[in-house]
C-alpha positions as CSV (number, residue, x, y, z in Angstrom):
1,M,18.2,-41.6,-21.1
2,P,19.3,-42.1,-17.4
3,A,16.9,-40.7,-14.8
4,A,17.8,-37.4,-13.1
5,T,19.4,-37.8,-9.7
6,E,19.4,-34.1,-8.7
7,T,17.6,-30.8,-9.4
8,V,18.7,-27.1,-9.3
9,D,15.9,-25.3,-7.4
10,A,15.3,-21.6,-7.3
11,F,14.4,-19.8,-4.0
12,H,13.4,-16.3,-3.1
13,R,11.9,-15.9,-6.6
14,G,15.1,-16.8,-8.3
15,K,17.5,-14.8,-6.2
16,F,19.5,-17.9,-5.3
17,H,19.6,-21.6,-6.3
18,V,20.4,-24.9,-4.5
19,V,21.5,-28.2,-6.0
20,Q,19.4,-30.9,-4.3
21,P,19.2,-34.7,-4.5
22,L,16.2,-36.2,-6.3
23,G,14.8,-39.4,-4.8
24,Q,17.2,-39.5,-1.9
25,G,18.2,-37.4,1.0
26,H,16.4,-34.3,2.4
27,R,15.0,-31.7,0.0
28,S,14.5,-28.2,1.4
29,G,11.5,-26.1,0.9
30,M,9.3,-23.7,2.9
31,D,10.5,-24.9,6.3
32,A,14.0,-23.8,5.4
33,M,12.8,-20.4,4.2
34,L,10.8,-19.7,7.3
35,L,13.7,-20.8,9.5
36,A,15.9,-18.3,7.6
37,S,13.4,-15.5,8.1
38,L,13.9,-15.7,11.9
39,V,17.4,-14.1,11.5
40,A,17.1,-10.4,11.6
41,S,20.2,-8.2,11.8
42,D,21.0,-4.6,11.0
43,R,24.7,-5.1,11.4
44,P,27.4,-7.6,10.4
45,C,26.7,-11.1,11.9
46,R,28.0,-14.6,11.9
47,V,25.4,-17.4,11.5
48,A,25.8,-21.1,11.9
49,D,23.2,-23.4,10.2
50,L,23.3,-26.7,12.1
51,G,22.4,-29.8,10.0
52,A,22.4,-27.6,6.9
53,G,21.8,-30.3,4.3
54,A,22.3,-28.7,0.9
55,G,22.4,-25.3,2.6
56,A,19.1,-23.7,1.6
57,A,18.3,-22.1,5.0
58,G,21.8,-20.7,5.5
59,M,22.0,-19.4,1.9
60,A,18.6,-17.8,2.3
61,V,20.1,-15.8,5.2
62,A,23.2,-14.8,3.2
63,S,21.0,-13.9,0.2
64,R,18.8,-11.6,2.3
65,I,21.3,-10.0,4.7
66,D,24.3,-8.5,2.8
67,D,26.5,-8.4,6.0
68,A,25.9,-12.0,7.1
69,E,28.7,-14.5,7.2
70,V,27.2,-18.1,7.2
71,V,28.7,-21.4,8.1
72,L,26.8,-24.5,6.9
73,V,27.4,-27.4,9.3
74,E,26.5,-30.8,7.8
75,R,27.7,-34.3,8.8
76,S,26.8,-36.1,5.7
77,P,29.6,-36.0,3.1
78,V,27.0,-36.4,0.3
79,M,24.9,-33.5,1.5
80,A,27.9,-31.3,2.3
81,E,29.0,-31.8,-1.3
82,F,25.6,-30.7,-2.6
83,A,26.1,-27.5,-0.5
84,R,29.5,-26.9,-2.0
85,R,28.2,-27.4,-5.5
86,S,25.3,-25.0,-4.7
87,L,27.8,-22.3,-3.6
88,A,29.7,-22.8,-6.9
89,L,26.7,-21.9,-9.0
90,A,27.0,-18.6,-10.9
91,E,23.5,-17.6,-9.5
92,N,25.0,-17.6,-6.0
93,A,28.1,-15.6,-6.7
94,R,26.6,-12.6,-5.0
95,F,27.1,-14.2,-1.6
96,S,29.2,-17.3,-2.0
97,S,32.3,-15.7,-0.6
98,R,30.5,-15.2,2.7
99,V,29.3,-18.8,3.0
100,S,31.4,-21.8,4.0
101,V,30.8,-25.5,4.6
102,V,32.0,-27.4,7.7
103,E,31.6,-31.2,7.5
104,A,31.0,-32.1,11.1
105,D,28.5,-33.8,13.4
106,V,26.5,-31.4,15.5
107,S,27.0,-33.7,18.5
108,L,30.8,-33.0,18.6
109,T,32.0,-31.4,21.9
110,G,35.0,-29.7,23.3
111,K,38.3,-29.8,21.3
112,A,36.8,-32.1,18.6
113,R,34.2,-29.5,17.8
114,V,36.6,-26.6,18.0
115,A,39.0,-28.4,15.6
116,T,36.3,-28.3,12.9
117,G,36.2,-24.5,13.1
118,L,33.2,-24.2,15.5
119,A,34.8,-22.3,18.3
120,D,33.1,-21.3,21.5
121,D,31.2,-18.0,21.7
122,S,31.8,-17.2,18.0
123,F,28.3,-16.9,16.4
124,D,25.6,-14.2,16.7
125,H,22.9,-16.6,15.4
126,V,22.5,-20.3,15.3
127,I,19.7,-21.8,13.2
128,M,18.5,-25.4,13.0
129,N,15.9,-27.6,11.5
130,P,16.6,-30.8,13.5
131,P,15.3,-34.3,12.3
132,F,11.7,-34.3,13.2
133,N,10.3,-37.9,12.8
134,D,9.8,-40.0,15.9
135,A,11.4,-43.4,15.9
136,S,7.9,-44.9,15.7
137,D,7.2,-43.1,12.4
138,R,7.3,-45.1,9.2
139,K,10.9,-45.9,8.1
140,T,12.2,-44.7,4.7
141,P,14.3,-47.1,2.6
142,D,16.5,-44.1,1.7
143,A,19.5,-44.0,4.1
144,L,20.2,-40.3,3.4
145,K,16.6,-39.3,4.0
146,A,16.4,-41.5,7.1
147,E,19.5,-39.8,8.6
148,A,18.0,-36.4,7.9
149,H,14.5,-37.2,9.3
150,A,15.0,-39.7,12.1
151,M,14.9,-38.2,15.6
152,S,17.1,-39.8,18.3
153,D,16.7,-39.7,22.0
154,G,17.9,-36.4,23.5
155,L,18.4,-34.8,20.1
156,F,17.2,-31.4,21.1
157,E,19.3,-31.4,24.2
158,I,22.4,-32.2,22.1
159,W,21.7,-29.7,19.3
160,V,20.8,-26.9,21.7
161,K,23.8,-27.6,23.8
162,T,26.1,-27.2,20.8
163,A,24.2,-24.0,19.8
164,G,24.8,-22.6,23.3
165,A,28.5,-23.5,23.2
166,I,29.3,-21.8,19.8
167,M,27.0,-18.7,20.3
168,K,28.1,-15.4,21.8
169,P,26.3,-14.3,25.0
170,G,23.1,-12.5,23.8
171,G,23.1,-14.4,20.6
172,Q,19.9,-15.8,19.1
173,L,18.9,-19.4,18.7
174,S,16.3,-20.1,16.0
175,L,14.6,-23.3,15.0
176,I,11.6,-24.8,13.3
177,A,10.0,-28.0,14.5
178,R,6.8,-30.0,14.9
179,P,4.4,-28.8,17.7
180,E,4.8,-32.1,19.6
181,S,8.5,-31.2,20.2
182,I,7.7,-28.1,22.3
183,A,8.4,-29.6,25.7
184,E,11.7,-31.1,24.6
185,I,12.8,-27.7,23.1
186,I,11.9,-25.8,26.2
187,A,13.7,-28.3,28.4
188,A,16.8,-28.2,26.2
189,C,16.9,-24.4,26.4
190,G,17.0,-24.8,30.2
191,R,19.3,-22.2,31.7
192,R,21.2,-21.7,28.5
193,F,18.6,-19.7,26.7
194,G,15.7,-17.5,27.9
195,G,13.3,-15.1,26.3
196,I,11.8,-18.0,24.4
197,E,9.3,-16.9,21.7
198,I,7.1,-19.5,20.1
199,T,4.9,-19.0,17.1
200,A,2.5,-21.7,15.8
201,L,2.1,-22.2,12.1
202,H,-1.4,-23.1,11.0
203,P,-2.2,-24.1,7.4
204,R,-5.5,-22.4,7.4
205,V,-7.9,-20.8,9.9
206,G,-9.5,-23.5,12.1
207,E,-6.8,-26.1,11.3
208,N,-4.2,-27.4,13.8
209,A,-0.7,-26.1,13.8
210,V,1.8,-28.2,11.8
211,R,5.0,-26.4,12.8
212,I,6.3,-24.1,15.4
213,L,8.9,-21.3,15.0
214,V,11.1,-20.9,18.1
215,T,13.6,-18.2,19.0
216,A,15.6,-17.7,22.2
217,I,18.4,-15.6,23.5
218,K,21.6,-17.0,25.2
219,Q,21.7,-16.1,28.9
220,S,18.5,-14.2,28.8
221,R,16.2,-14.3,31.8
222,K,13.1,-13.1,30.1
223,R,9.9,-15.2,30.3
224,L,8.5,-17.4,27.6
225,V,6.1,-15.8,25.1
226,F,3.5,-17.4,22.8
227,R,3.1,-15.1,19.9
228,A,0.1,-14.7,17.7
229,P,-0.1,-17.7,15.3
230,L,0.8,-17.4,11.7
231,V,-1.9,-18.7,9.2
232,M,-0.2,-19.7,6.0
233,H,-3.0,-19.8,3.5
234,E,-5.8,-17.3,2.9
235,E,-7.9,-18.8,0.1
236,G,-7.3,-22.2,-1.4
237,H,-3.5,-22.7,-1.8
238,R,-2.6,-19.0,-1.9
239,F,-0.2,-17.9,0.7
240,A,-1.1,-15.0,3.0
241,D,0.9,-12.0,1.9
242,H,3.0,-11.7,5.1
243,V,3.9,-15.5,4.9
244,D,4.8,-15.1,1.2
245,D,7.1,-12.3,2.1
246,L,8.9,-14.5,4.7
247,N,9.1,-17.4,2.3
248,N,10.6,-15.3,-0.5
249,G,13.1,-13.3,1.5
250,R,11.3,-10.0,1.4
251,A,10.9,-9.7,5.2
252,A,12.3,-11.1,8.4
253,Y,10.2,-12.4,11.3
254,R,11.6,-10.2,14.0
255,R,11.4,-10.9,17.7
256,R,9.1,-8.8,19.8
């Protein structure tokens, strides 16, 4: 019997499913769900998921927010096809008509970007989980995974610049990253985004942060805020209740 090359994974306690590659490419998990939790809206909104992969984060937004229209932006034809197949699953019929896939590089600018359907000032929210491994990190032999995980020079500047171009004034940028990227993220926001809110994610009390959640508002002039940290686990491997709610689409992590 040939080895399996993909899996169909349930998220939000089975409320939606994602087709993901097995043994190649990037597989989404809790990072994607926490990223999706940063989108909070009580009215219809358009959301762009940059570097969407198989679409887990964007679909999590569409699953939780009934009035959200989501565009999954992914440059890899292979991963974009996984996203399209995920949207075709019967389990996702509830929101699939509100989610589309754009096969495009996040670094596209001007007319080339607009030609893909990513027009200026057209989204209320932009979410992103950029490649997070430094070039000095151990290389992976899997080309798809390397593409998803390898950080290039100026990556945050490029991705945040695109987010700023396609987002409406007053729109929200949301991202998840490693703590060591904090200076690059703040620099990339520059004068494009203000009101930056940063939350450190700690595995357990007394342990160092492993991720940061960042939100910012286009053209805001509010000051940067470090929010109280989120501790993911209470006892053993059990998630803290509030983190479990974020991970499973029962709550949004709203800005202060």
